OpenMM code with the backbone's topology and positions (N, CA, C; nanometers):
from openmm import Vec3, app, unit

residues = "UNK UNK UNK UNK UNK UNK UNK UNK UNK UNK UNK UNK UNK UNK UNK UNK UNK UNK UNK UNK UNK UNK UNK UNK UNK UNK UNK UNK UNK UNK UNK UNK UNK UNK UNK UNK UNK UNK UNK UNK UNK UNK UNK UNK UNK UNK UNK UNK UNK UNK UNK UNK UNK UNK UNK UNK UNK UNK UNK UNK UNK UNK UNK UNK UNK UNK UNK UNK UNK UNK UNK UNK UNK UNK UNK UNK UNK UNK UNK UNK UNK UNK UNK UNK UNK UNK UNK UNK UNK UNK UNK UNK UNK UNK UNK UNK UNK UNK UNK UNK UNK UNK UNK UNK UNK UNK UNK UNK UNK UNK UNK UNK UNK UNK".split()
positions = [
    Vec3(0.0791, -0.1101, 0.0073),
    Vec3(-0.0108, 0.0063, 0.0036),
    Vec3(0.0908, 0.1241, 0.0032),
    Vec3(0.0503, 0.2211, -0.0877),
    Vec3(0.1213, 0.3602, -0.0734),
    Vec3(0.0232, 0.4545, -0.0254),
    Vec3(0.0631, 0.5435, 0.0957),
    Vec3(-0.0084, 0.6294, 0.1680),
    Vec3(0.0491, 0.7537, 0.1077),
    Vec3(-0.0341, 0.8323, 0.0485),
    Vec3(-0.0001, 0.9692, 0.0111),
    Vec3(-0.0665, 1.0689, 0.1070),
    Vec3(0.0152, 1.1211, 0.1991),
    Vec3(-0.0153, 1.2236, 0.2985),
    Vec3(-0.0137, 1.3571, 0.2163),
    Vec3(-0.0756, 1.4657, 0.3209),
    Vec3(-0.0474, 1.5972, 0.2444),
    Vec3(0.0941, 1.6608, 0.2897),
    Vec3(0.1200, 1.7476, 0.1835),
    Vec3(0.2592, 1.8356, 0.2213),
    Vec3(0.2715, 1.8467, 0.3715),
    Vec3(0.3716, 1.8267, 0.4059),
    Vec3(0.4215, 1.8663, 0.5465),
    Vec3(0.4244, 1.7238, 0.6345),
    Vec3(0.3317, 1.6389, 0.5933),
    Vec3(0.3265, 1.5183, 0.6614),
    Vec3(0.3931, 1.4048, 0.5687),
    Vec3(0.3790, 1.4026, 0.4620),
    Vec3(0.4666, 1.3119, 0.3719),
    Vec3(0.3681, 1.1689, 0.3360),
    Vec3(0.4742, 1.0866, 0.2735),
    Vec3(0.4023, 0.9736, 0.2235),
    Vec3(0.4866, 0.8243, 0.2697),
    Vec3(0.4302, 0.7330, 0.2934),
    Vec3(0.4677, 0.6172, 0.2923),
    Vec3(0.4512, 0.4912, 0.2080),
    Vec3(0.5303, 0.4023, 0.2111),
    Vec3(0.5250, 0.2656, 0.1519),
    Vec3(0.5046, 0.1611, 0.2139),
    Vec3(0.3911, 0.0670, 0.2064),
    Vec3(0.3731, -0.0410, 0.2915),
    Vec3(0.2717, -0.0129, 0.4237),
    Vec3(0.2148, -0.0972, 0.4595),
    Vec3(0.1295, -0.0670, 0.5678),
    Vec3(0.2216, -0.0693, 0.6973),
    Vec3(0.3374, -0.1547, 0.6969),
    Vec3(0.3939, -0.1355, 0.8303),
    Vec3(0.4544, -0.0174, 0.8387),
    Vec3(0.5312, 0.0481, 0.7349),
    Vec3(0.5884, 0.1880, 0.7343),
    Vec3(0.4837, 0.2907, 0.7711),
    Vec3(0.3521, 0.2636, 0.7102),
    Vec3(0.2449, 0.3639, 0.7271),
    Vec3(0.2310, 0.3838, 0.8879),
    Vec3(0.2276, 0.2663, 0.9502),
    Vec3(0.2019, 0.2492, 1.0939),
    Vec3(0.3249, 0.3312, 1.1764),
    Vec3(0.4428, 0.2854, 1.1241),
    Vec3(0.5656, 0.3502, 1.1936),
    Vec3(0.5870, 0.4909, 1.1700),
    Vec3(0.5429, 0.5307, 1.0332),
    Vec3(0.6251, 0.6787, 0.9878),
    Vec3(0.5150, 0.7584, 1.0229),
    Vec3(0.3595, 0.7308, 1.0147),
    Vec3(0.2702, 0.8364, 1.0299),
    Vec3(0.1549, 0.8070, 1.1385),
    Vec3(0.0980, 0.6981, 1.1432),
    Vec3(-0.0250, 0.6619, 1.2370),
    Vec3(0.0451, 0.6695, 1.3668),
    Vec3(0.1557, 0.6138, 1.4044),
    Vec3(0.2323, 0.5792, 1.5475),
    Vec3(0.2519, 0.7482, 1.5825),
    Vec3(0.3362, 0.8102, 1.5382),
    Vec3(0.3436, 0.9579, 1.5629),
    Vec3(0.2340, 1.0326, 1.5727),
    Vec3(0.1516, 1.0275, 1.4914),
    Vec3(0.0069, 1.0995, 1.4907),
    Vec3(-0.0601, 1.0578, 1.6123),
    Vec3(-0.0803, 0.9495, 1.6485),
    Vec3(-0.1409, 0.9097, 1.7879),
    Vec3(-0.0762, 0.9635, 1.9176),
    Vec3(0.0473, 0.9517, 1.8937),
    Vec3(0.1355, 1.0113, 2.0314),
    Vec3(0.1239, 1.1600, 2.0292),
    Vec3(0.1216, 1.2553, 1.9090),
    Vec3(0.1080, 1.3747, 1.9424),
    Vec3(-0.0480, 1.4315, 1.9443),
    Vec3(-0.1465, 1.3425, 1.9070),
    Vec3(-0.2881, 1.3800, 1.9286),
    Vec3(-0.3386, 1.2784, 2.0030),
    Vec3(-0.3138, 1.2901, 2.1477),
    Vec3(-0.3592, 1.1802, 2.2509),
    Vec3(-0.5079, 1.1916, 2.2836),
    Vec3(-0.5579, 1.3326, 2.2441),
    Vec3(-0.6996, 1.3640, 2.2775),
    Vec3(-0.7516, 1.3901, 2.1421),
    Vec3(-0.8251, 1.2712, 2.0837),
    Vec3(-0.8871, 1.2857, 1.9478),
    Vec3(-1.0483, 1.2255, 1.9356),
    Vec3(-1.1301, 1.3259, 1.8610),
    Vec3(-1.2522, 1.2921, 1.8539),
    Vec3(-1.2990, 1.2690, 1.7127),
    Vec3(-1.3514, 1.1629, 1.6797),
    Vec3(-1.4104, 1.1445, 1.5234),
    Vec3(-1.5208, 1.1811, 1.5254),
    Vec3(-1.5589, 1.2952, 1.4285),
    Vec3(-1.7065, 1.3605, 1.4322),
    Vec3(-1.8019, 1.3020, 1.3269),
    Vec3(-1.7292, 1.2033, 1.2280),
    Vec3(-1.8157, 1.1293, 1.1578),
    Vec3(-1.7807, 1.1801, 1.0047),
    Vec3(-1.8441, 1.1112, 0.9121),
    Vec3(-1.8374, 1.1504, 0.7589),
    Vec3(-1.9604, 1.1917, 0.7226),
    Vec3(-1.9428, 1.3075, 0.6407),
    Vec3(-2.0531, 1.3778, 0.5681),
    Vec3(-2.0902, 1.3136, 0.4380),
    Vec3(-1.9725, 1.2258, 0.3699),
    Vec3(-2.0025, 1.1750, 0.2461),
    Vec3(-1.9348, 1.0486, 0.2376),
    Vec3(-1.9791, 0.9225, 0.1889),
    Vec3(-1.9000, 0.8238, 0.1526),
    Vec3(-1.9329, 0.7908, 0.0057),
    Vec3(-1.8132, 0.7479, -0.0662),
    Vec3(-1.8500, 0.7474, -0.2128),
    Vec3(-1.7626, 0.6134, -0.2589),
    Vec3(-1.8375, 0.5600, -0.3555),
    Vec3(-1.7445, 0.4227, -0.4174),
    Vec3(-1.7896, 0.4306, -0.5601),
    Vec3(-1.6860, 0.3789, -0.6242),
    Vec3(-1.7172, 0.3574, -0.7813),
    Vec3(-1.5890, 0.2631, -0.8163),
    Vec3(-1.6388, 0.1367, -0.8640),
    Vec3(-1.5100, 0.0256, -0.9069),
    Vec3(-1.4353, 0.0089, -0.7940),
    Vec3(-1.3005, 0.0325, -0.8340),
    Vec3(-1.1939, -0.0027, -0.7343),
    Vec3(-1.1674, 0.1049, -0.6162),
    Vec3(-1.2345, 0.2237, -0.6480),
    Vec3(-1.2244, 0.3444, -0.5841),
    Vec3(-1.3249, 0.3766, -0.4699),
    Vec3(-1.2904, 0.4366, -0.3531),
    Vec3(-1.3653, 0.4732, -0.2402),
    Vec3(-1.3358, 0.5810, -0.1605),
    Vec3(-1.4225, 0.6522, -0.0836),
    Vec3(-1.3513, 0.7344, -0.0167),
    Vec3(-1.4647, 0.8174, 0.0720),
    Vec3(-1.4269, 0.9105, 0.1700),
    Vec3(-1.4931, 0.9562, 0.2381),
    Vec3(-1.4434, 1.1232, 0.2831),
    Vec3(-1.5410, 1.1848, 0.3447),
    Vec3(-1.4873, 1.3156, 0.3794),
    Vec3(-1.5669, 1.3628, 0.4948),
    Vec3(-1.5276, 1.4644, 0.5796),
    Vec3(-1.5752, 1.5324, 0.7016),
    Vec3(-1.5500, 1.6572, 0.7120),
    Vec3(-1.6401, 1.7378, 0.7625),
    Vec3(-1.5914, 1.8811, 0.7753),
    Vec3(-1.6384, 1.9413, 0.9131),
    Vec3(-1.6033, 1.9142, 1.0181),
    Vec3(-1.4588, 1.8450, 1.0381),
    Vec3(-1.4602, 1.7188, 1.0692),
    Vec3(-1.3836, 1.6423, 1.0231),
    Vec3(-1.3743, 1.5076, 1.0449),
    Vec3(-1.3096, 1.4600, 1.1607),
    Vec3(-1.2224, 1.5363, 1.1954),
    Vec3(-1.1649, 1.5079, 1.3585),
    Vec3(-1.1341, 1.6540, 1.4331),
    Vec3(-1.1448, 1.6279, 1.5463),
    Vec3(-1.1113, 1.7176, 1.6499),
    Vec3(-0.9883, 1.6875, 1.7545),
    Vec3(-0.9188, 1.7782, 1.7452),
    Vec3(-0.7600, 1.7017, 1.7799),
    Vec3(-0.7225, 1.8076, 1.8913),
    Vec3(-0.6246, 1.7659, 1.9775),
    Vec3(-0.5721, 1.8466, 2.0607),
    Vec3(-0.4305, 1.8008, 2.0649),
    Vec3(-0.3336, 1.9115, 2.0253),
    Vec3(-0.1761, 1.8458, 2.0091),
    Vec3(-0.1214, 1.8357, 2.1380),
    Vec3(-0.0506, 1.7422, 2.1729),
    Vec3(0.0108, 1.7344, 2.3078),
    Vec3(0.1544, 1.7833, 2.2858),
    Vec3(0.2221, 1.7877, 2.1717),
    Vec3(0.3734, 1.8447, 2.1313),
    Vec3(0.3864, 1.8783, 2.0077),
    Vec3(0.5034, 1.9180, 1.9699),
    Vec3(0.5077, 1.9449, 1.8211),
    Vec3(0.4675, 1.8321, 1.7249),
    Vec3(0.4076, 1.9309, 1.6080),
    Vec3(0.3464, 1.8669, 1.5019),
    Vec3(0.3695, 1.9130, 1.3929),
    Vec3(0.4440, 1.8764, 1.2854),
    Vec3(0.4894, 1.9357, 1.1517),
    Vec3(0.6112, 2.0259, 1.1947),
    Vec3(0.6873, 2.0223, 1.2939),
    Vec3(0.7774, 2.1050, 1.3199),
    Vec3(0.7358, 2.2274, 1.3938),
    Vec3(0.6051, 2.2321, 1.4250),
    Vec3(0.5550, 2.3387, 1.4981),
    Vec3(0.4938, 2.3196, 1.6210),
    Vec3(0.5449, 2.3758, 1.7422),
    Vec3(0.4813, 2.3554, 1.8648),
    Vec3(0.3888, 2.4923, 1.9286),
    Vec3(0.2874, 2.4204, 1.9594),
    Vec3(0.1663, 2.5230, 1.9939),
    Vec3(0.1147, 2.4799, 2.1570),
    Vec3(0.0282, 2.5456, 2.1967),
    Vec3(-0.0237, 2.5179, 2.3426),
    Vec3(-0.1439, 2.3957, 2.3207),
    Vec3(-0.1430, 2.3407, 2.4155),
    Vec3(-0.2515, 2.2420, 2.4028),
    Vec3(-0.3834, 2.2909, 2.3799),
    Vec3(-0.4447, 2.2926, 2.2611),
    Vec3(-0.5889, 2.3709, 2.2263),
    Vec3(-0.6486, 2.2830, 2.1148),
    Vec3(-0.7566, 2.2542, 2.1190),
    Vec3(-0.8263, 2.1720, 2.0266),
    Vec3(-0.8428, 2.2390, 1.9098),
    Vec3(-0.8285, 2.1586, 1.7939),
    Vec3(-0.8460, 2.2168, 1.6518),
    Vec3(-0.9034, 2.1303, 1.5649),
    Vec3(-0.9812, 2.1570, 1.4635),
    Vec3(-1.0171, 2.0700, 1.3647),
    Vec3(-0.9489, 2.0333, 1.2526),
    Vec3(-0.9744, 1.8927, 1.1921),
    Vec3(-0.9172, 1.8467, 1.0917),
    Vec3(-1.0168, 1.8211, 0.9646),
    Vec3(-1.0213, 1.9038, 0.8593),
    Vec3(-1.1115, 1.8611, 0.7561),
    Vec3(-1.0541, 1.7771, 0.6589),
    Vec3(-1.0770, 1.6612, 0.6394),
    Vec3(-1.0088, 1.5678, 0.5878),
    Vec3(-1.1081, 1.5023, 0.4540),
    Vec3(-1.0186, 1.4760, 0.3569),
    Vec3(-1.0748, 1.3924, 0.2390),
    Vec3(-0.9778, 1.2606, 0.2372),
    Vec3(-1.0322, 1.1480, 0.2427),
    Vec3(-0.9576, 1.0225, 0.2309),
    Vec3(-1.0269, 0.9668, 0.0972),
    Vec3(-0.9393, 0.9134, 0.0158),
    Vec3(-0.9667, 0.8442, -0.1061),
    Vec3(-0.8712, 0.7164, -0.0983),
    Vec3(-0.9328, 0.6131, -0.1642),
    Vec3(-0.8805, 0.4814, -0.1540),
    Vec3(-0.8961, 0.4084, -0.2957),
    Vec3(-0.7939, 0.3248, -0.3302),
    Vec3(-0.7881, 0.2181, -0.4561),
    Vec3(-0.7384, 0.1089, -0.4022),
    Vec3(-0.8420, 0.0016, -0.4333),
    Vec3(-0.8056, -0.1303, -0.4086),
    Vec3(-0.7686, -0.2377, -0.5322),
    Vec3(-0.7029, -0.3210, -0.5107),
    Vec3(-0.6912, -0.4471, -0.6206),
    Vec3(-0.7445, -0.5472, -0.5695),
    Vec3(-0.8593, -0.6273, -0.6114),
    Vec3(-0.8881, -0.7470, -0.5269),
    Vec3(-0.9414, -0.7092, -0.3763),
    Vec3(-0.8682, -0.8000, -0.3082),
    Vec3(-0.9128, -0.7674, -0.1533),
    Vec3(-0.8058, -0.6880, -0.0837),
    Vec3(-0.7132, -0.6365, -0.1643),
    Vec3(-0.6114, -0.5562, -0.1149),
    Vec3(-0.6211, -0.4037, -0.1182),
    Vec3(-0.6024, -0.3203, -0.0248),
    Vec3(-0.5856, -0.1750, -0.0328),
    Vec3(-0.4289, -0.1423, -0.1009),
    Vec3(-0.4565, -0.0812, -0.1944),
    Vec3(-0.3279, -0.0443, -0.2847),
    Vec3(-0.2541, 0.1118, -0.2749),
    Vec3(-0.3717, 0.1943, -0.2406),
    Vec3(-0.3380, 0.3513, -0.2361),
    Vec3(-0.4354, 0.3975, -0.1653),
    Vec3(-0.3889, 0.5075, -0.0762),
    Vec3(-0.4812, 0.5891, 0.0018),
    Vec3(-0.4267, 0.7457, -0.0189),
    Vec3(-0.5097, 0.8431, -0.0756),
    Vec3(-0.4697, 0.9730, -0.0881),
    Vec3(-0.5502, 1.0338, 0.0204),
    Vec3(-0.4650, 1.1281, 0.0856),
    Vec3(-0.5288, 1.1958, 0.2268),
    Vec3(-0.5078, 1.3497, 0.1822),
    Vec3(-0.6187, 1.4347, 0.1912),
    Vec3(-0.6131, 1.5732, 0.1682),
    Vec3(-0.6555, 1.6240, 0.2813),
    Vec3(-0.5882, 1.7395, 0.3552),
    Vec3(-0.6270, 1.8028, 0.4974),
    Vec3(-0.6358, 1.9360, 0.4687),
    Vec3(-0.7317, 2.0268, 0.5298),
    Vec3(-0.7120, 2.1383, 0.5342),
    Vec3(-0.6208, 2.1764, 0.6166),
    Vec3(-0.4742, 2.1785, 0.6104),
    Vec3(-0.3909, 2.2208, 0.7204),
    Vec3(-0.3966, 2.3813, 0.7428),
    Vec3(-0.4427, 2.4700, 0.6420),
    Vec3(-0.4355, 2.5991, 0.6650),
    Vec3(-0.5221, 2.6358, 0.7738),
    Vec3(-0.6642, 2.5680, 0.7657),
    Vec3(-0.7500, 2.5937, 0.8625),
    Vec3(-0.7236, 2.5149, 1.0104),
    Vec3(-0.6549, 2.4131, 0.9954),
    Vec3(-0.6110, 2.3344, 1.1173),
    Vec3(-0.5266, 2.4471, 1.2132),
    Vec3(-0.4212, 2.4923, 1.1325),
    Vec3(-0.3207, 2.5694, 1.2176),
    Vec3(-0.3668, 2.7268, 1.2492),
    Vec3(-0.4574, 2.7495, 1.1566),
    Vec3(-0.5376, 2.9053, 1.1999),
    Vec3(-0.6034, 2.8884, 1.3128),
    Vec3(-0.6734, 2.7878, 1.3380),
    Vec3(-0.7462, 2.7733, 1.4418),
    Vec3(-0.6505, 2.7657, 1.5897),
    Vec3(-0.5294, 2.7115, 1.5714),
    Vec3(-0.4183, 2.6898, 1.6784),
    Vec3(-0.3468, 2.8173, 1.7044),
    Vec3(-0.3753, 2.9149, 1.6184),
    Vec3(-0.3136, 3.0471, 1.6265),
    Vec3(-0.1787, 3.0708, 1.5432),
    Vec3(-0.1890, 2.9822, 1.4475),
    Vec3(-0.0661, 2.9940, 1.3500),
    Vec3(-0.1175, 3.0205, 1.2238),
    Vec3(-0.1093, 3.1411, 1.1354),
    Vec3(-0.1659, 3.1925, 1.0252),
    Vec3(-0.0350, 3.1646, 0.9240),
    Vec3(-0.0697, 3.0533, 0.8471),
    Vec3(0.0474, 2.9905, 0.7623),
    Vec3(0.0632, 3.1017, 0.6511),
    Vec3(-0.0609, 3.1429, 0.5827),
    Vec3(-0.0396, 3.2245, 0.4806),
    Vec3(0.0157, 3.3911, 0.5056),
    Vec3(-0.0301, 3.4302, 0.6289),
    Vec3(0.0224, 3.5679, 0.6825),
    Vec3(0.1732, 3.5489, 0.7029),
    Vec3(0.2174, 3.4263, 0.7400),
    Vec3(0.3632, 3.4182, 0.7726),
    Vec3(0.4424, 3.3988, 0.6437),
    Vec3(0.3807, 3.4211, 0.5180),
    Vec3(0.4453, 3.4080, 0.3760),
    Vec3(0.4485, 3.5366, 0.3762),
    Vec3(0.4091, 3.6483, 0.4152),
    Vec3(0.4078, 3.7777, 0.3347),
    Vec3(0.5324, 3.8395, 0.3558),
] * unit.nanometer
topology = app.Topology()
chain = topology.addChain("A")
for resn in residues:
    res = topology.addResidue(resn, chain)
    for name in ("N", "CA", "C"):
        topology.addAtom(name, app.Element.getBySymbol(name[0]), res)
């Protein structure tokens, strides 16, 4: 499986590397996580996906993406798309509105680029 994460988070190859490089660190950083549900679930052929607005409410407990903030809750708007071959998950593309996520935490990425 190839997991394609958003810029700043990265991508991984194989489920084991996904668990070690993304899922594990993500769970350690966001010990307080609330799943808010999906607004939409779609499938067609070998493709499927879901999204939520917000999909997750998270409270960082330490540095995430190289940025340290105070422990305050923020929302992640997530789009998750999948491709499978037979009974195996082969690719997962993840899109996260990181500009929104950081702005709620007091980090205005766009303003810092000016």
